[in-house]
C-alpha positions, 0 to 999 in steps of 0.5 A: 500500500502506497502512502499518500502524501498529505497536500500542504495547505496555503498556511505552509510557508515556503522558504521564499515566503519566510524570507519575503516576510522576514526581510523587512524586519531584518532590514529595519534591524540592520538599519537600527544597528548601523544607525546606533553604531554611527551615532556611538562613533560620532558621540563617543568623544562626548563621554570619553574622559569626562573631567579627566585632566589627561583628556583633550576631548570637549568634556575633558580637563586637560587644558586647566591641568596644563595651565596649572603645570605651567604655574609649577603645580604638580597634577596627579590623577588617582582612581582609588579611595586609598590613593586619594586619602593617602595623598591628602596633606597641608600642601595638597589640593584634593579635587573629587570629580564625582563625589556622588559616585562614592558609597556612604562608607567611602564618603566617611573614609574620605572625610576622615582622611581630609579632616585636620590635614590643613589642605584644600578639598574641592567637591564638584557637583556634590548633590544630596547623596554626598554633600552631608557626609563630605561637608557636614552642616551643608545641604544641597538644593535643587539644580539650576542651569549654568549661565554667566553670573557675578560673584557677589562675595568677598572671596578673593578668587571669585572677585579677581575672576569676576563673572563666570559660568556658574550654576548647578547645585546650590548650597546652604550652610548652618556653620560659621566661616562660610563664604557664599559666591555666585548666587543663583535664585538667592542661593550660592553655587560656590561655597567656601568652608574656611577652617584655618586649623584643618583646611578648607572645603570648596563646593562647586555646584557645577563642573562646567568651568573645568571643561576644555571647551568652556575654560576660556569663557568669561572668568572660568580659567581665572576662577579654576586656577585660583581654586585649584592652584592654592597649594603646590600639589593637586591630586585629581580624584576620579572615583571608579566603580572598580575601586575595591573600597566600593565593594561590600559597602552598599548596606551602609547608611541604609536609613535613607539619610545623608551624613548630617541626618537629613533626608536624602532628597534624591528621587527615583527619577534623579537616579535614572541615567540621562536620556531615559525619557527619549529612549522610552519614547523611541521604543514606544514609537517603534512598537506602535509603528511595528504594530501598524506595519503588522496589522495591515498585512493580511495573512495567507488563506488557510484551507480548512476541512468543512465540518459537513459535506456540501454538494458542489451545486450548493457551493457554486450557487452560494458563491454566485449569490455572493458575487451577485450581491457584490455586483462582481460581474467582471470576476464572474465573467473571468471565472466562466471564460477561464473554465471554458478555455481550460476545458476546450484546450484538450479538445482542440489539442492545445496544452494546458500551458497555452490554454489561456494564450489567444494566439494559440487557442483561438486558431485551434478552436476555429479549425475545430469548428470550421468557422473563420470569425476569429473576432467574435471568438476572441470577444467570447473567450477573452473579451471585456466584462459584461455591463449588466446581469443580462449580458452575463447570463448571455455570455454564460449561454454562449460559452456553453454553446461554444463548448458543445459545438467543439465537442460534437464537431 
């Protein structure tokens, strides 16, 4: 007994159909990947070496470091808390480039290492997560845009620098001996905590004046050189996530307060990376476009087994009623002519491949009938659609007559 292969339905996809459906999506993914690589390549310099005194990028700080070296001040870069703490001294300025990246235990250790040394500590953009531990008695307020502002204080460095680009975090202090400069909306964006016995602490709510591309604006260079050049040695601390001192300290200070017992004012939105909103909007737009793209595509016709046996005449009548309701006389005429040509072809010796070719079928039918009126025969088998239902009925009758003539001739 020979097994009969089950015919594949129209739902069975061929490799060509799979490729046709998937190539659009693959092309879109390829374009997105290429665009991402191009964007990353063009903007890779924007984030590389941010506030790094060895970087010549627009957001690097090599320019101010070279100016300090020209004035005889040594500049050393460290990336670990241990190196930063051991370098603190009366003849050293310790610059902490990103104090908010330090864990609570690192902040406490750094504050303990710098207290009583007689040196200077400069904190760049210290916000609520770090200012309480590194500068007790100081609170960080909401950030403001960076713009050109006047010093409006008695600090010598600020008065000599004059107007500078300031902004960012603003500070309030409850202790004595604090010099507040460059106010923004009533609160200073530069705060100097003078402690003659143990050194001083400078809080800059903004890092912009240290960037290479902004150092020559207004009095930025003068202010930076005076704040960082008060001691013969400058230690530039760039906190690193790979620092061993950062491991195992996430459980410290879980009370949600900063160093002076104040509540941490950072919200969940503040802790999210920059650009998250635009990224979310782009993903949402891509999802909507993909849904529209897929929704407008009609799937393949699926052949299903009928639950009951239906006579061919009933199926034909049902389809005819649907076409009549839709006034699809053109489709009905095309179907009638196609079926007639298919049945006539073997009767007149024409292959099924040429059954619907006028140049091959019409001469053979004419010879079989013994008639030479090819124009009427062409109109009958390959003509235009009927104009009304009566013309469609007449066409069906003429096709039946033609087929009977060919069979009996």
